[in-house]
N, C-alpha and C positions, 0 to 999 in steps of 0.2 A: 048620296044624300040621306037615304033611308037609314043606313047604318049610323050616320052621325046623329040623326034624331033619336034613334034608339039608345045610343050611348049617352046622350044628354039626359034622357028620361031616367036611365039607370042611375046616373050620377046624381041628379038633382032630387030624385024622389025616393031614394032608399031612406026609410024613416030614421035609421040610426045615424046615417051620414048627415042628413038634414038637421037632426036634433043637435048633433055635436057641433056643426057649423054655426047654428044659431047661438048656442051657449058660448062658443068661442068668440063670436062677434061681440056679444054684450060684455063679456069678461075683458076683452081687449079694449073695447071702447071706454069702459069704466076703470081700466087699469087695476083689475082685481089682483090681490096678492095670493089668495087661495083659489085654486081653479077646480071647477067641476068638469069642464071639458078637457079633452086631450087636444094637443096641437093638430091642426088640420093638414099641415104640410110636413112631409118627411123627406129630409135629404140624407141619403144613406150612402156612405163611402164604400165602394166595392174594392177599391185598392188605393193606396197612396203612392204607388209606383208610376213613373211617367217616362215616356220616350222622348220628351222635349224639355227644354230648360228656358221657359219664357221669362223675360226680364221683369215682368210685373208680378210674377208668381212668388209665393212665400218660399218655395223650395230654392229659388234663385238667390235669395238674400238671407235666409236663415237656415240653420242646421236642423234637419229632421233625423232624430236618433234611430228610429226604427221604421222599416218598410215592410209592408205585408199586404195580403189580400183577405177580403172577407170570405170565410169558408161558407159553403152552401148550407151546411147544417145550422150554423150561427145565423145566416140570413133568414132561414125559416123561423128560428126562435124569435128574431126581432120582428119580422113581419106579422107574426101571430099576435104581437102586442099592439099592433096598429091596424086593427081590422076596419076602421071607419075613417081613414084618412082620405082627403080629397085629392091629393096629388103625391106622387113619389118621384124623386129625382135621384138617379143612381150615380152620383158624383161626389167628389171630395177633392183631395189634392193629388189626383192621379188620373190616368187615362183609363176609363172603364173597360175598354176593349182588351186591356192586358189581363183582365180576370177571365179565365177560360170558362167560368160558370155563368157569365153575364147573360147569355141567351136563355139558359135554363131558369135563371132568376126572374127574367122578364116574363117568361111563359107562366111561371108559377103565380105571379101577381095577377096577370091578365085572366087566369083561370079562376083564382080564388078571391080576388078583389076586383070584379069587373067594373065597379063604379069608381075606381081609382085611376087617375090620369098619370101615365108612366112616361118619363122622359129621360134623356141623357144629353150631356155635352161631350163632344169629342174633338180632338185636334185633327182628325181626318186622316192621319198617316196610316192607320190600320184598316181603312175601308177598302179592303180587297173585295173582289166580286163575291167570294164565299161569305165573308163577314156581312156584306150588304144584304145578301139574300137571307141570312140567318136573322139579322135585325128586323127586316121587313116581315119575315114569317113569324117572328116571336110575338107580334101584336103591339110592338112599341108604338106609342102614339106621337112622339115628337123626338126628332134628332136635331140638335143645334150644333152646327159645325163652326168652330172658332177660326176665323180668318185674321182679323185685326190689321189687315193691310190689303191693298189692291195692286201691289206690285212686288216683284221678287226681292228687290233691295230692302224695302221697308219690312216685308215679312221676315226676311232673314235677320234683320237687326232686332226684331222684337221676339220672334218665336224660334228662329234658328233651324226651321225645317225646310222641306223641299216644296216651294210654292207651286211648281208645275204638277207635282204629284197630288197636292191638295186639290187643285182645280180639276184634274182628271178624275180623281176619286169621287169628288162631289158630283161631277157630271154623270159618272157611272151609277151612283146611288139614285140620282134623280131619274135617270133613264130606266133603271130596273123598277123603280116605284111606279112610273107611268105605264110601262109595259105590263106590269103585273096587276095593275088596278088597285094598289094598296092605298090606304087612307092616311098613312104616316105623314105627319107634317115635317118638312125639312126647312130649317131656318138658317140664315146666314148671320153669324155673330161677329160683332165689331166692338172691341173694347176701345173706347175713345181715350187716346193718350196724347202727350205732347208730340210723340214721334209720328203719329198718323193723323193728327187733327186736320191737316190741310186736305186730306182725302175724304173727309166725312160727307161732303156734299155729293159725292159720286158713288156712295155705297149702295144706295137703292138701285140705281141703274145697273151697276156691276152685277149685283145679285140677281136682278131680274133677267139679265142676259144669260146667266147660267141656268136659270129655271127654278130658283129657290121659291118656296111658298111665301116667305116673308123675311123681314130684316129685324134684328134685335141690336140696337146700338146701346151698349152698356155704358152708363153715364159716369162711372167712377172706378178708379183703380186704387186699392187700399194702400195708403202709406204705411200702415202698421206692418205690412209685409216687407217693407224696406224700399218700396218704390216711392218716389217723391210726388207730392200733390200736383194736380194739374193746374195750369195757368188759367184755362178757360172754364171757369166755374162760378157758381153762385151759392152762397151758404144758405142752408135751411136748418130748422131746428130738429136735431137728431131724435130728441125725446118725443116729439109729436108724430114723427113719420115712421119710426121703427116699431115693428110689431113682433120682432124675433122672440122675446121672452114669452109670448102668448101664442103666436100662430105656428111657429116653426120648430122642428126638432132636427138637429144636426147630429148624426151619429157616425163616429169614425169606424174604420174597418175592424178595430178591436173591441167595439161595443161602447166606447166612451161617448156619453151624451154631453155635448158642449153647447154653449149659448147660441153661437152662430158660426158661420163658415169663416168669419174674419179673424177669430182668435182661437183656432183649434188647438194650439200648443200651450195655452195658458191654463194652469190648474185652477186659477181663481174663477174661471168661467165653466168649469166642468161640474155637472150635476151628479155624476156617478156613472156606473156602467150598467147598461140594460141587460147584459148577459149574466150579471151577478144579482141585480136587484130589479124588480119589475118596474115598468114605467109608471104603473099605478101608484107606487110608493115614491118614486123619484120626483114625480111632477109636483108634489107638494112637500118635498123635503125642506129642511131648514135652509139649505143652500139655495134652492130654487126660489123659495119665498123671499129670501134676503135680496136676491138679484132683482126680482120683480118690484119689491118695495122700493129699493134704491132708484130703480129706473123710473117708477111712477112718480116719485118725489123729485125727480131730476137731480138726484144726489151727485155731487161733484166727485164722489168716491169712485164712480165708474169713469176713470180718466180715459181709458182706451176708447170707450164709446164716443166721447167728445172729440176724439181725433179721427174717428172712422170716416174715411173719404166717401165710402159708398152711400152714406146717408147725409153727410155734412155737405157734400158737393153735388151739384147737378148741372145740367147744360144751361147755358145762357139762352 
């Protein structure tokens, strides 16, 4: 408990983090075109390679021309441009544990940005005992394990992996965490889809029985990736609820800064490359200002945003 209080104080009261968060809040609230603050959340892709082929994923329905990992030296270059972010998620369109430098990356951030909350999503297939211990020792604060099903048959139809291995790996991680006294939060992730909708009421009980710290039911799967919209949904106003152009930065393994994780392959949503041009220049580039202006004015030119299931659809 004491360590949690200390981390909260470090996160909340670092003057530059707090100042950046406040500026970001008001700029987002007022939909400013020119920004003084930097995004407070960074989603950094450490690899776009994956060992599964889930039906809801972009890679299942669209062609990805190049595969690669974020090199450690480039990781350092990028992180040094985001010294006062509130959170860092080391994911993209791949399985982060496939990058051999993942543990070293996490340790670097925890040492140099102690006020930044670091997390990953994983499909759980590579959670060997060795990898579990390395993740826990790295100081990672949250691990979200993607299940998307409560049975072998449904899991196989959605993700194509080994459900028994996933369950056993999850139990192993939870046991090692408890035995070692680690603070890492371990979450059970469930992407609600037509294929698994009938299981949604049993998710919390299933996760609790395994010993997870919490459950995250993800409310939408993006039809822009090729997966069809859900039947069980309620429309909301995407322009009122999405803060991506102000709050978040999504950077691909090669350094490309894209508007959000839903359209990583579309050039029209790319601000530039942070390895070639500093974030300080890119954040108020003509392209970035044009996107924020169109979004703030609810401009119909952003057609893909109006189709985005993640924000357009929610649970009934």
